[in-house]
Each structure stands twice: as C-alpha cells, then as structure tokens.
mmCIF entry with sequence, helices, sheets and N, C-alpha, C, O atoms, coordinates in Angstrom:
data_MODEL
# 
_entry.id   MODEL 
# 
_entity.id                         1 
_entity.type                       polymer 
_entity.pdbx_number_of_molecules   1 
# 
_entity_poly.entity_id                      1 
_entity_poly.type                           'polypeptide(L)' 
_entity_poly.nstd_linkage                   no 
_entity_poly.nstd_monomer                   no 
_entity_poly.pdbx_seq_one_letter_code       
;(UNK)(UNK)(UNK)(UNK)(UNK)(UNK)(UNK)(UNK)(UNK)(UNK)(UNK)(UNK)(UNK)(UNK)(UNK)(UNK)
(UNK)(UNK)(UNK)(UNK)(UNK)(UNK)(UNK)(UNK)(UNK)(UNK)(UNK)(UNK)(UNK)(UNK)(UNK)(UNK)
(UNK)(UNK)(UNK)(UNK)(UNK)(UNK)(UNK)(UNK)(UNK)(UNK)(UNK)(UNK)(UNK)(UNK)(UNK)(UNK)
(UNK)(UNK)(UNK)(UNK)
;
_entity_poly.pdbx_seq_one_letter_code_can   XXXXXXXXXXXXXXXXXXXXXXXXXXXXXXXXXXXXXXXXXXXXXXXXXXXX 
_entity_poly.pdbx_strand_id                 A 
# 
loop_
_entity_poly_seq.entity_id 
_entity_poly_seq.num 
_entity_poly_seq.mon_id 
_entity_poly_seq.hetero 
1 1  UNK n 
1 2  UNK n 
1 3  UNK n 
1 4  UNK n 
1 5  UNK n 
1 6  UNK n 
1 7  UNK n 
1 8  UNK n 
1 9  UNK n 
1 10 UNK n 
1 11 UNK n 
1 12 UNK n 
1 13 UNK n 
1 14 UNK n 
1 15 UNK n 
1 16 UNK n 
1 17 UNK n 
1 18 UNK n 
1 19 UNK n 
1 20 UNK n 
1 21 UNK n 
1 22 UNK n 
1 23 UNK n 
1 24 UNK n 
1 25 UNK n 
1 26 UNK n 
1 27 UNK n 
1 28 UNK n 
1 29 UNK n 
1 30 UNK n 
1 31 UNK n 
1 32 UNK n 
1 33 UNK n 
1 34 UNK n 
1 35 UNK n 
1 36 UNK n 
1 37 UNK n 
1 38 UNK n 
1 39 UNK n 
1 40 UNK n 
1 41 UNK n 
1 42 UNK n 
1 43 UNK n 
1 44 UNK n 
1 45 UNK n 
1 46 UNK n 
1 47 UNK n 
1 48 UNK n 
1 49 UNK n 
1 50 UNK n 
1 51 UNK n 
1 52 UNK n 
# 
_struct_asym.id          A 
_struct_asym.entity_id   1 
# 
loop_
_struct_conf.conf_type_id 
_struct_conf.id 
_struct_conf.pdbx_PDB_helix_id 
_struct_conf.beg_label_comp_id 
_struct_conf.beg_label_asym_id 
_struct_conf.beg_label_seq_id 
_struct_conf.pdbx_beg_PDB_ins_code 
_struct_conf.end_label_comp_id 
_struct_conf.end_label_asym_id 
_struct_conf.end_label_seq_id 
_struct_conf.pdbx_end_PDB_ins_code 
_struct_conf.beg_auth_comp_id 
_struct_conf.beg_auth_asym_id 
_struct_conf.beg_auth_seq_id 
_struct_conf.end_auth_comp_id 
_struct_conf.end_auth_asym_id 
_struct_conf.end_auth_seq_id 
_struct_conf.pdbx_PDB_helix_class 
_struct_conf.details 
_struct_conf.pdbx_PDB_helix_length 
HELX_P HELX_P1 AA1 UNK A 12 ? UNK A 17 ? UNK A 12 UNK A 17 1 ? 6 
HELX_P HELX_P2 AA2 UNK A 21 ? UNK A 28 ? UNK A 21 UNK A 28 1 ? 8 
HELX_P HELX_P3 AA3 UNK A 35 ? UNK A 37 ? UNK A 35 UNK A 37 5 ? 3 
HELX_P HELX_P4 AA4 UNK A 40 ? UNK A 43 ? UNK A 40 UNK A 43 1 ? 4 
# 
_struct_conf_type.id          HELX_P 
_struct_conf_type.criteria    ? 
_struct_conf_type.reference   ? 
# 
loop_
_atom_site.group_PDB 
_atom_site.id 
_atom_site.type_symbol 
_atom_site.label_atom_id 
_atom_site.label_alt_id 
_atom_site.label_comp_id 
_atom_site.label_asym_id 
_atom_site.label_entity_id 
_atom_site.label_seq_id 
_atom_site.pdbx_PDB_ins_code 
_atom_site.Cartn_x 
_atom_site.Cartn_y 
_atom_site.Cartn_z 
_atom_site.occupancy 
_atom_site.B_iso_or_equiv 
_atom_site.pdbx_formal_charge 
_atom_site.auth_seq_id 
_atom_site.auth_comp_id 
_atom_site.auth_asym_id 
_atom_site.auth_atom_id 
_atom_site.pdbx_PDB_model_num 
ATOM 1   N N  . UNK A 1 1  ? 13.761 -5.526  -15.392 1.00 0.00 ? 1  UNK A N  1 
ATOM 2   C CA . UNK A 1 1  ? 12.662 -6.189  -14.721 1.00 0.00 ? 1  UNK A CA 1 
ATOM 3   C C  . UNK A 1 1  ? 13.103 -6.619  -13.324 1.00 0.00 ? 1  UNK A C  1 
ATOM 4   O O  . UNK A 1 1  ? 14.231 -7.079  -13.149 1.00 0.00 ? 1  UNK A O  1 
ATOM 5   N N  . UNK A 1 2  ? 12.243 -6.476  -12.346 1.00 0.00 ? 2  UNK A N  1 
ATOM 6   C CA . UNK A 1 2  ? 12.547 -6.812  -10.959 1.00 0.00 ? 2  UNK A CA 1 
ATOM 7   C C  . UNK A 1 2  ? 12.254 -8.279  -10.718 1.00 0.00 ? 2  UNK A C  1 
ATOM 8   O O  . UNK A 1 2  ? 11.177 -8.766  -11.062 1.00 0.00 ? 2  UNK A O  1 
ATOM 9   N N  . UNK A 1 3  ? 13.193 -8.978  -10.136 1.00 0.00 ? 3  UNK A N  1 
ATOM 10  C CA . UNK A 1 3  ? 13.008 -10.385 -9.810  1.00 0.00 ? 3  UNK A CA 1 
ATOM 11  C C  . UNK A 1 3  ? 12.195 -10.510 -8.533  1.00 0.00 ? 3  UNK A C  1 
ATOM 12  O O  . UNK A 1 3  ? 12.531 -9.907  -7.513  1.00 0.00 ? 3  UNK A O  1 
ATOM 13  N N  . UNK A 1 4  ? 11.134 -11.290 -8.589  1.00 0.00 ? 4  UNK A N  1 
ATOM 14  C CA . UNK A 1 4  ? 10.289 -11.483 -7.417  1.00 0.00 ? 4  UNK A CA 1 
ATOM 15  C C  . UNK A 1 4  ? 10.761 -12.655 -6.561  1.00 0.00 ? 4  UNK A C  1 
ATOM 16  O O  . UNK A 1 4  ? 10.191 -12.915 -5.501  1.00 0.00 ? 4  UNK A O  1 
ATOM 17  N N  . UNK A 1 5  ? 11.797 -13.364 -7.010  1.00 0.00 ? 5  UNK A N  1 
ATOM 18  C CA . UNK A 1 5  ? 12.302 -14.502 -6.253  1.00 0.00 ? 5  UNK A CA 1 
ATOM 19  C C  . UNK A 1 5  ? 13.190 -14.074 -5.090  1.00 0.00 ? 5  UNK A C  1 
ATOM 20  O O  . UNK A 1 5  ? 13.504 -14.881 -4.215  1.00 0.00 ? 5  UNK A O  1 
ATOM 21  N N  . UNK A 1 6  ? 13.592 -12.817 -5.080  1.00 0.00 ? 6  UNK A N  1 
ATOM 22  C CA . UNK A 1 6  ? 14.429 -12.317 -3.985  1.00 0.00 ? 6  UNK A CA 1 
ATOM 23  C C  . UNK A 1 6  ? 13.605 -12.242 -2.699  1.00 0.00 ? 6  UNK A C  1 
ATOM 24  O O  . UNK A 1 6  ? 12.376 -12.184 -2.739  1.00 0.00 ? 6  UNK A O  1 
ATOM 25  N N  . UNK A 1 7  ? 14.291 -12.244 -1.574  1.00 0.00 ? 7  UNK A N  1 
ATOM 26  C CA . UNK A 1 7  ? 13.584 -12.021 -0.320  1.00 0.00 ? 7  UNK A CA 1 
ATOM 27  C C  . UNK A 1 7  ? 13.054 -10.594 -0.331  1.00 0.00 ? 7  UNK A C  1 
ATOM 28  O O  . UNK A 1 7  ? 13.651 -9.727  -0.970  1.00 0.00 ? 7  UNK A O  1 
ATOM 29  N N  . UNK A 1 8  ? 11.942 -10.324 0.364   1.00 0.00 ? 8  UNK A N  1 
ATOM 30  C CA . UNK A 1 8  ? 11.351 -8.986  0.337   1.00 0.00 ? 8  UNK A CA 1 
ATOM 31  C C  . UNK A 1 8  ? 12.318 -7.878  0.743   1.00 0.00 ? 8  UNK A C  1 
ATOM 32  O O  . UNK A 1 8  ? 12.242 -6.768  0.217   1.00 0.00 ? 8  UNK A O  1 
ATOM 33  N N  . UNK A 1 9  ? 13.224 -8.167  1.673   1.00 0.00 ? 9  UNK A N  1 
ATOM 34  C CA . UNK A 1 9  ? 14.155 -7.146  2.142   1.00 0.00 ? 9  UNK A CA 1 
ATOM 35  C C  . UNK A 1 9  ? 15.130 -6.717  1.049   1.00 0.00 ? 9  UNK A C  1 
ATOM 36  O O  . UNK A 1 9  ? 15.611 -5.584  1.061   1.00 0.00 ? 9  UNK A O  1 
ATOM 37  N N  . UNK A 1 10 ? 15.424 -7.606  0.109   1.00 0.00 ? 10 UNK A N  1 
ATOM 38  C CA . UNK A 1 10 ? 16.376 -7.299  -0.949  1.00 0.00 ? 10 UNK A CA 1 
ATOM 39  C C  . UNK A 1 10 ? 15.701 -6.798  -2.216  1.00 0.00 ? 10 UNK A C  1 
ATOM 40  O O  . UNK A 1 10 ? 16.381 -6.337  -3.133  1.00 0.00 ? 10 UNK A O  1 
ATOM 41  N N  . UNK A 1 11 ? 14.391 -6.877  -2.285  1.00 0.00 ? 11 UNK A N  1 
ATOM 42  C CA . UNK A 1 11 ? 13.643 -6.449  -3.460  1.00 0.00 ? 11 UNK A CA 1 
ATOM 43  C C  . UNK A 1 11 ? 13.565 -4.924  -3.466  1.00 0.00 ? 11 UNK A C  1 
ATOM 44  O O  . UNK A 1 11 ? 13.032 -4.347  -2.518  1.00 0.00 ? 11 UNK A O  1 
ATOM 45  N N  . UNK A 1 12 ? 14.077 -4.249  -4.501  1.00 0.00 ? 12 UNK A N  1 
ATOM 46  C CA . UNK A 1 12 ? 14.080 -2.784  -4.523  1.00 0.00 ? 12 UNK A CA 1 
ATOM 47  C C  . UNK A 1 12 ? 12.676 -2.176  -4.486  1.00 0.00 ? 12 UNK A C  1 
ATOM 48  O O  . UNK A 1 12 ? 12.481 -1.105  -3.911  1.00 0.00 ? 12 UNK A O  1 
ATOM 49  N N  . UNK A 1 13 ? 11.710 -2.845  -5.087  1.00 0.00 ? 13 UNK A N  1 
ATOM 50  C CA . UNK A 1 13 ? 10.332 -2.336  -5.056  1.00 0.00 ? 13 UNK A CA 1 
ATOM 51  C C  . UNK A 1 13 ? 9.795  -2.406  -3.630  1.00 0.00 ? 13 UNK A C  1 
ATOM 52  O O  . UNK A 1 13 ? 9.149  -1.472  -3.155  1.00 0.00 ? 13 UNK A O  1 
ATOM 53  N N  . UNK A 1 14 ? 10.067 -3.517  -2.956  1.00 0.00 ? 14 UNK A N  1 
ATOM 54  C CA . UNK A 1 14 ? 9.626  -3.672  -1.568  1.00 0.00 ? 14 UNK A CA 1 
ATOM 55  C C  . UNK A 1 14 ? 10.253 -2.597  -0.685  1.00 0.00 ? 14 UNK A C  1 
ATOM 56  O O  . UNK A 1 14 ? 9.581  -2.014  0.165   1.00 0.00 ? 14 UNK A O  1 
ATOM 57  N N  . UNK A 1 15 ? 11.552 -2.336  -0.893  1.00 0.00 ? 15 UNK A N  1 
ATOM 58  C CA . UNK A 1 15 ? 12.240 -1.305  -0.113  1.00 0.00 ? 15 UNK A CA 1 
ATOM 59  C C  . UNK A 1 15 ? 11.576 0.056   -0.307  1.00 0.00 ? 15 UNK A C  1 
ATOM 60  O O  . UNK A 1 15 ? 11.358 0.794   0.654   1.00 0.00 ? 15 UNK A O  1 
ATOM 61  N N  . UNK A 1 16 ? 11.257 0.377   -1.561  1.00 0.00 ? 16 UNK A N  1 
ATOM 62  C CA . UNK A 1 16 ? 10.629 1.659   -1.865  1.00 0.00 ? 16 UNK A CA 1 
ATOM 63  C C  . UNK A 1 16 ? 9.248  1.761   -1.227  1.00 0.00 ? 16 UNK A C  1 
ATOM 64  O O  . UNK A 1 16 ? 8.931  2.761   -0.582  1.00 0.00 ? 16 UNK A O  1 
ATOM 65  N N  . UNK A 1 17 ? 8.437  0.740   -1.402  1.00 0.00 ? 17 UNK A N  1 
ATOM 66  C CA . UNK A 1 17 ? 7.075  0.780   -0.872  1.00 0.00 ? 17 UNK A CA 1 
ATOM 67  C C  . UNK A 1 17 ? 7.046  0.751   0.649   1.00 0.00 ? 17 UNK A C  1 
ATOM 68  O O  . UNK A 1 17 ? 6.142  1.328   1.253   1.00 0.00 ? 17 UNK A O  1 
ATOM 69  N N  . UNK A 1 18 ? 8.014  0.090   1.283   1.00 0.00 ? 18 UNK A N  1 
ATOM 70  C CA . UNK A 1 18 ? 8.015  0.004   2.746   1.00 0.00 ? 18 UNK A CA 1 
ATOM 71  C C  . UNK A 1 18 ? 8.356  1.338   3.405   1.00 0.00 ? 18 UNK A C  1 
ATOM 72  O O  . UNK A 1 18 ? 8.220  1.478   4.620   1.00 0.00 ? 18 UNK A O  1 
ATOM 73  N N  . UNK A 1 19 ? 8.796  2.317   2.620   1.00 0.00 ? 19 UNK A N  1 
ATOM 74  C CA . UNK A 1 19 ? 9.072  3.648   3.162   1.00 0.00 ? 19 UNK A CA 1 
ATOM 75  C C  . UNK A 1 19 ? 7.806  4.476   3.327   1.00 0.00 ? 19 UNK A C  1 
ATOM 76  O O  . UNK A 1 19 ? 7.819  5.489   4.026   1.00 0.00 ? 19 UNK A O  1 
ATOM 77  N N  . UNK A 1 20 ? 6.720  4.063   2.695   1.00 0.00 ? 20 UNK A N  1 
ATOM 78  C CA . UNK A 1 20 ? 5.477  4.825   2.739   1.00 0.00 ? 20 UNK A CA 1 
ATOM 79  C C  . UNK A 1 20 ? 4.672  4.447   3.973   1.00 0.00 ? 20 UNK A C  1 
ATOM 80  O O  . UNK A 1 20 ? 4.284  3.289   4.120   1.00 0.00 ? 20 UNK A O  1 
ATOM 81  N N  . UNK A 1 21 ? 4.413  5.403   4.865   1.00 0.00 ? 21 UNK A N  1 
ATOM 82  C CA . UNK A 1 21 ? 3.705  5.103   6.112   1.00 0.00 ? 21 UNK A CA 1 
ATOM 83  C C  . UNK A 1 21 ? 2.354  4.421   5.917   1.00 0.00 ? 21 UNK A C  1 
ATOM 84  O O  . UNK A 1 21 ? 2.024  3.502   6.667   1.00 0.00 ? 21 UNK A O  1 
ATOM 85  N N  . UNK A 1 22 ? 1.570  4.843   4.935   1.00 0.00 ? 22 UNK A N  1 
ATOM 86  C CA . UNK A 1 22 ? 0.256  4.232   4.734   1.00 0.00 ? 22 UNK A CA 1 
ATOM 87  C C  . UNK A 1 22 ? 0.387  2.748   4.388   1.00 0.00 ? 22 UNK A C  1 
ATOM 88  O O  . UNK A 1 22 ? -0.381 1.925   4.884   1.00 0.00 ? 22 UNK A O  1 
ATOM 89  N N  . UNK A 1 23 ? 1.344  2.412   3.551   1.00 0.00 ? 23 UNK A N  1 
ATOM 90  C CA . UNK A 1 23 ? 1.525  1.013   3.181   1.00 0.00 ? 23 UNK A CA 1 
ATOM 91  C C  . UNK A 1 23 ? 2.025  0.182   4.352   1.00 0.00 ? 23 UNK A C  1 
ATOM 92  O O  . UNK A 1 23 ? 1.639  -0.978  4.494   1.00 0.00 ? 23 UNK A O  1 
ATOM 93  N N  . UNK A 1 24 ? 2.885  0.764   5.201   1.00 0.00 ? 24 UNK A N  1 
ATOM 94  C CA . UNK A 1 24 ? 3.316  0.047   6.418   1.00 0.00 ? 24 UNK A CA 1 
ATOM 95  C C  . UNK A 1 24 ? 2.123  -0.199  7.325   1.00 0.00 ? 24 UNK A C  1 
ATOM 96  O O  . UNK A 1 24 ? 2.003  -1.275  7.912   1.00 0.00 ? 24 UNK A O  1 
ATOM 97  N N  . UNK A 1 25 ? 1.234  0.790   7.449   1.00 0.00 ? 25 UNK A N  1 
ATOM 98  C CA . UNK A 1 25 ? 0.048  0.661   8.284   1.00 0.00 ? 25 UNK A CA 1 
ATOM 99  C C  . UNK A 1 25 ? -0.857 -0.447  7.758   1.00 0.00 ? 25 UNK A C  1 
ATOM 100 O O  . UNK A 1 25 ? -1.349 -1.261  8.540   1.00 0.00 ? 25 UNK A O  1 
ATOM 101 N N  . UNK A 1 26 ? -1.082 -0.492  6.459   1.00 0.00 ? 26 UNK A N  1 
ATOM 102 C CA . UNK A 1 26 ? -1.924 -1.530  5.874   1.00 0.00 ? 26 UNK A CA 1 
ATOM 103 C C  . UNK A 1 26 ? -1.286 -2.906  6.054   1.00 0.00 ? 26 UNK A C  1 
ATOM 104 O O  . UNK A 1 26 ? -1.972 -3.875  6.381   1.00 0.00 ? 26 UNK A O  1 
ATOM 105 N N  . UNK A 1 27 ? 0.013  -2.988  5.841   1.00 0.00 ? 27 UNK A N  1 
ATOM 106 C CA . UNK A 1 27 ? 0.720  -4.272  5.933   1.00 0.00 ? 27 UNK A CA 1 
ATOM 107 C C  . UNK A 1 27 ? 0.700  -4.844  7.345   1.00 0.00 ? 27 UNK A C  1 
ATOM 108 O O  . UNK A 1 27 ? 0.617  -6.060  7.519   1.00 0.00 ? 27 UNK A O  1 
ATOM 109 N N  . UNK A 1 28 ? 0.775  -3.978  8.354   1.00 0.00 ? 28 UNK A N  1 
ATOM 110 C CA . UNK A 1 28 ? 0.825  -4.462  9.730   1.00 0.00 ? 28 UNK A CA 1 
ATOM 111 C C  . UNK A 1 28 ? -0.544 -4.522  10.391  1.00 0.00 ? 28 UNK A C  1 
ATOM 112 O O  . UNK A 1 28 ? -0.694 -5.122  11.456  1.00 0.00 ? 28 UNK A O  1 
ATOM 113 N N  . UNK A 1 29 ? -1.551 -3.900  9.763   1.00 0.00 ? 29 UNK A N  1 
ATOM 114 C CA . UNK A 1 29 ? -2.887 -3.892  10.347  1.00 0.00 ? 29 UNK A CA 1 
ATOM 115 C C  . UNK A 1 29 ? -2.993 -2.960  11.546  1.00 0.00 ? 29 UNK A C  1 
ATOM 116 O O  . UNK A 1 29 ? -3.932 -3.066  12.335  1.00 0.00 ? 29 UNK A O  1 
ATOM 117 N N  . UNK A 1 30 ? -2.049 -2.060  11.685  1.00 0.00 ? 30 UNK A N  1 
ATOM 118 C CA . UNK A 1 30 ? -2.043 -1.134  12.819  1.00 0.00 ? 30 UNK A CA 1 
ATOM 119 C C  . UNK A 1 30 ? -3.079 -0.025  12.618  1.00 0.00 ? 30 UNK A C  1 
ATOM 120 O O  . UNK A 1 30 ? -3.628 0.140   11.529  1.00 0.00 ? 30 UNK A O  1 
ATOM 121 N N  . UNK A 1 31 ? -3.332 0.723   13.678  1.00 0.00 ? 31 UNK A N  1 
ATOM 122 C CA . UNK A 1 31 ? -4.354 1.772   13.603  1.00 0.00 ? 31 UNK A CA 1 
ATOM 123 C C  . UNK A 1 31 ? -3.816 3.113   13.130  1.00 0.00 ? 31 UNK A C  1 
ATOM 124 O O  . UNK A 1 31 ? -4.586 4.065   13.003  1.00 0.00 ? 31 UNK A O  1 
ATOM 125 N N  . UNK A 1 32 ? -2.538 3.216   12.869  1.00 0.00 ? 32 UNK A N  1 
ATOM 126 C CA . UNK A 1 32 ? -1.976 4.435   12.307  1.00 0.00 ? 32 UNK A CA 1 
ATOM 127 C C  . UNK A 1 32 ? -1.605 5.497   13.312  1.00 0.00 ? 32 UNK A C  1 
ATOM 128 O O  . UNK A 1 32 ? -1.417 6.657   12.945  1.00 0.00 ? 32 UNK A O  1 
ATOM 129 N N  . UNK A 1 33 ? -1.494 5.126   14.575  1.00 0.00 ? 33 UNK A N  1 
ATOM 130 C CA . UNK A 1 33 ? -1.127 6.112   15.595  1.00 0.00 ? 33 UNK A CA 1 
ATOM 131 C C  . UNK A 1 33 ? 0.277  5.868   16.149  1.00 0.00 ? 33 UNK A C  1 
ATOM 132 O O  . UNK A 1 33 ? 0.717  6.574   17.056  1.00 0.00 ? 33 UNK A O  1 
ATOM 133 N N  . UNK A 1 34 ? 0.966  4.893   15.619  1.00 0.00 ? 34 UNK A N  1 
ATOM 134 C CA . UNK A 1 34 ? 2.289  4.539   16.136  1.00 0.00 ? 34 UNK A CA 1 
ATOM 135 C C  . UNK A 1 34 ? 3.388  4.740   15.116  1.00 0.00 ? 34 UNK A C  1 
ATOM 136 O O  . UNK A 1 34 ? 3.259  5.533   14.183  1.00 0.00 ? 34 UNK A O  1 
ATOM 137 N N  . UNK A 1 35 ? 4.467  4.011   15.309  1.00 0.00 ? 35 UNK A N  1 
ATOM 138 C CA . UNK A 1 35 ? 5.666  4.126   14.489  1.00 0.00 ? 35 UNK A CA 1 
ATOM 139 C C  . UNK A 1 35 ? 5.361  3.853   13.016  1.00 0.00 ? 35 UNK A C  1 
ATOM 140 O O  . UNK A 1 35 ? 5.972  4.462   12.138  1.00 0.00 ? 35 UNK A O  1 
ATOM 141 N N  . UNK A 1 36 ? 4.423  2.946   12.736  1.00 0.00 ? 36 UNK A N  1 
ATOM 142 C CA . UNK A 1 36 ? 4.128  2.603   11.346  1.00 0.00 ? 36 UNK A CA 1 
ATOM 143 C C  . UNK A 1 36 ? 3.593  3.790   10.558  1.00 0.00 ? 36 UNK A C  1 
ATOM 144 O O  . UNK A 1 36 ? 3.644  3.782   9.329   1.00 0.00 ? 36 UNK A O  1 
ATOM 145 N N  . UNK A 1 37 ? 3.084  4.802   11.237  1.00 0.00 ? 37 UNK A N  1 
ATOM 146 C CA . UNK A 1 37 ? 2.531  5.972   10.564  1.00 0.00 ? 37 UNK A CA 1 
ATOM 147 C C  . UNK A 1 37 ? 3.551  7.101   10.427  1.00 0.00 ? 37 UNK A C  1 
ATOM 148 O O  . UNK A 1 37 ? 3.228  8.169   9.909   1.00 0.00 ? 37 UNK A O  1 
ATOM 149 N N  . UNK A 1 38 ? 4.762  6.873   10.882  1.00 0.00 ? 38 UNK A N  1 
ATOM 150 C CA . UNK A 1 38 ? 5.784  7.913   10.863  1.00 0.00 ? 38 UNK A CA 1 
ATOM 151 C C  . UNK A 1 38 ? 6.712  7.775   9.660   1.00 0.00 ? 38 UNK A C  1 
ATOM 152 O O  . UNK A 1 38 ? 7.111  6.671   9.288   1.00 0.00 ? 38 UNK A O  1 
ATOM 153 N N  . UNK A 1 39 ? 7.043  8.903   9.067   1.00 0.00 ? 39 UNK A N  1 
ATOM 154 C CA . UNK A 1 39 ? 8.042  8.908   8.012   1.00 0.00 ? 39 UNK A CA 1 
ATOM 155 C C  . UNK A 1 39 ? 9.421  8.927   8.672   1.00 0.00 ? 39 UNK A C  1 
ATOM 156 O O  . UNK A 1 39 ? 9.526  9.106   9.885   1.00 0.00 ? 39 UNK A O  1 
ATOM 157 N N  . UNK A 1 40 ? 10.474 8.742   7.880   1.00 0.00 ? 40 UNK A N  1 
ATOM 158 C CA . UNK A 1 40 ? 11.830 8.826   8.430   1.00 0.00 ? 40 UNK A CA 1 
ATOM 159 C C  . UNK A 1 40 ? 12.071 10.192  9.043   1.00 0.00 ? 40 UNK A C  1 
ATOM 160 O O  . UNK A 1 40 ? 12.721 10.304  10.082  1.00 0.00 ? 40 UNK A O  1 
ATOM 161 N N  . UNK A 1 41 ? 11.551 11.231  8.408   1.00 0.00 ? 41 UNK A N  1 
ATOM 162 C CA . UNK A 1 41 ? 11.723 12.591  8.916   1.00 0.00 ? 41 UNK A CA 1 
ATOM 163 C C  . UNK A 1 41 ? 11.028 12.746  10.268  1.00 0.00 ? 41 UNK A C  1 
ATOM 164 O O  . UNK A 1 41 ? 11.584 13.342  11.190  1.00 0.00 ? 41 UNK A O  1 
ATOM 165 N N  . UNK A 1 42 ? 9.815  12.209  10.384  1.00 0.00 ? 42 UNK A N  1 
ATOM 166 C CA . UNK A 1 42 ? 9.073  12.307  11.639  1.00 0.00 ? 42 UNK A CA 1 
ATOM 167 C C  . UNK A 1 42 ? 9.781  11.547  12.753  1.00 0.00 ? 42 UNK A C  1 
ATOM 168 O O  . UNK A 1 42 ? 9.878  12.038  13.878  1.00 0.00 ? 42 UNK A O  1 
ATOM 169 N N  . UNK A 1 43 ? 10.278 10.350  12.445  1.00 0.00 ? 43 UNK A N  1 
ATOM 170 C CA . UNK A 1 43 ? 10.981 9.563   13.467  1.00 0.00 ? 43 UNK A CA 1 
ATOM 171 C C  . UNK A 1 43 ? 12.238 10.268  13.948  1.00 0.00 ? 43 UNK A C  1 
ATOM 172 O O  . UNK A 1 43 ? 12.670 10.053  15.081  1.00 0.00 ? 43 UNK A O  1 
ATOM 173 N N  . UNK A 1 44 ? 12.832 11.107  13.106  1.00 0.00 ? 44 UNK A N  1 
ATOM 174 C CA . UNK A 1 44 ? 14.050 11.802  13.479  1.00 0.00 ? 44 UNK A CA 1 
ATOM 175 C C  . UNK A 1 44 ? 13.833 13.091  14.263  1.00 0.00 ? 44 UNK A C  1 
ATOM 176 O O  . UNK A 1 44 ? 14.796 13.699  14.730  1.00 0.00 ? 44 UNK A O  1 
ATOM 177 N N  . UNK A 1 45 ? 12.582 13.514  14.413  1.00 0.00 ? 45 UNK A N  1 
ATOM 178 C CA . UNK A 1 45 ? 12.307 14.754  15.146  1.00 0.00 ? 45 UNK A CA 1 
ATOM 179 C C  . UNK A 1 45 ? 12.610 14.599  16.624  1.00 0.00 ? 45 UNK A C  1 
ATOM 180 O O  . UNK A 1 45 ? 12.391 13.534  17.200  1.00 0.00 ? 45 UNK A O  1 
ATOM 181 N N  . UNK A 1 46 ? 13.105 15.645  17.228  1.00 0.00 ? 46 UNK A N  1 
ATOM 182 C CA . UNK A 1 46 ? 13.387 15.685  18.653  1.00 0.00 ? 46 UNK A CA 1 
ATOM 183 C C  . UNK A 1 46 ? 12.805 16.971  19.232  1.00 0.00 ? 46 UNK A C  1 
ATOM 184 O O  . UNK A 1 46 ? 12.559 17.931  18.502  1.00 0.00 ? 46 UNK A O  1 
ATOM 185 N N  . UNK A 1 47 ? 12.593 16.986  20.512  1.00 0.00 ? 47 UNK A N  1 
ATOM 186 C CA . UNK A 1 47 ? 12.078 18.179  21.180  1.00 0.00 ? 47 UNK A CA 1 
ATOM 187 C C  . UNK A 1 47 ? 13.069 19.336  21.002  1.00 0.00 ? 47 UNK A C  1 
ATOM 188 O O  . UNK A 1 47 ? 14.279 19.127  20.910  1.00 0.00 ? 47 UNK A O  1 
ATOM 189 N N  . UNK A 1 48 ? 12.539 20.533  20.958  1.00 0.00 ? 48 UNK A N  1 
ATOM 190 C CA . UNK A 1 48 ? 13.380 21.715  20.775  1.00 0.00 ? 48 UNK A CA 1 
ATOM 191 C C  . UNK A 1 48 ? 14.433 21.819  21.878  1.00 0.00 ? 48 UNK A C  1 
ATOM 192 O O  . UNK A 1 48 ? 15.543 22.292  21.631  1.00 0.00 ? 48 UNK A O  1 
ATOM 193 N N  . UNK A 1 49 ? 14.100 21.387  23.070  1.00 0.00 ? 49 UNK A N  1 
ATOM 194 C CA . UNK A 1 49 ? 15.027 21.489  24.208  1.00 0.00 ? 49 UNK A CA 1 
ATOM 195 C C  . UNK A 1 49 ? 15.695 20.147  24.508  1.00 0.00 ? 49 UNK A C  1 
ATOM 196 O O  . UNK A 1 49 ? 16.201 19.936  25.610  1.00 0.00 ? 49 UNK A O  1 
ATOM 197 N N  . UNK A 1 50 ? 15.696 19.242  23.530  1.00 0.00 ? 50 UNK A N  1 
ATOM 198 C CA . UNK A 1 50 ? 16.276 17.907  23.690  1.00 0.00 ? 50 UNK A CA 1 
ATOM 199 C C  . UNK A 1 50 ? 17.762 18.015  24.070  1.00 0.00 ? 50 UNK A C  1 
ATOM 200 O O  . UNK A 1 50 ? 18.528 18.734  23.429  1.00 0.00 ? 50 UNK A O  1 
ATOM 201 N N  . UNK A 1 51 ? 18.146 17.291  25.115  1.00 0.00 ? 51 UNK A N  1 
ATOM 202 C CA . UNK A 1 51 ? 19.554 17.275  25.538  1.00 0.00 ? 51 UNK A CA 1 
ATOM 203 C C  . UNK A 1 51 ? 20.389 16.529  24.509  1.00 0.00 ? 51 UNK A C  1 
ATOM 204 O O  . UNK A 1 51 ? 19.963 15.498  23.989  1.00 0.00 ? 51 UNK A O  1 
ATOM 205 N N  . UNK A 1 52 ? 21.568 17.044  24.215  1.00 0.00 ? 52 UNK A N  1 
ATOM 206 C CA . UNK A 1 52 ? 22.443 16.380  23.252  1.00 0.00 ? 52 UNK A CA 1 
ATOM 207 C C  . UNK A 1 52 ? 23.561 15.645  23.922  1.00 0.00 ? 52 UNK A C  1 
ATOM 208 O O  . UNK A 1 52 ? 24.388 15.032  23.247  1.00 0.00 ? 52 UNK A O  1 
# 
C-alpha cells in the first residue's frame, strides 16, 4: 500500500502520474502547447543539424 503522508515528490504514484503530459497539463492549468505537453522523449529531441 502506498503511503499518502509522503511529500508528493517522494510518492511513487505521484512520480508515475507526473510523467503523463495530459496530467501535467491538467495540474498546471496550461493550454497544452508548452513543456507540460511534452514527453521525456519529445523534450530530448534536437534538430537534425544540431551542433554538438
């Protein structure tokens, strides 16, 4: 059973749910066109000609 007395950052359920872009969008009240709508994979994308 998951303890709800932990801070949200340490709660494993919170960690799992915070990875989902839709839930981040709902939680922040954002319009879904920014970082909150991006998955980890999307945030890691770079331009094909990106300088290294």
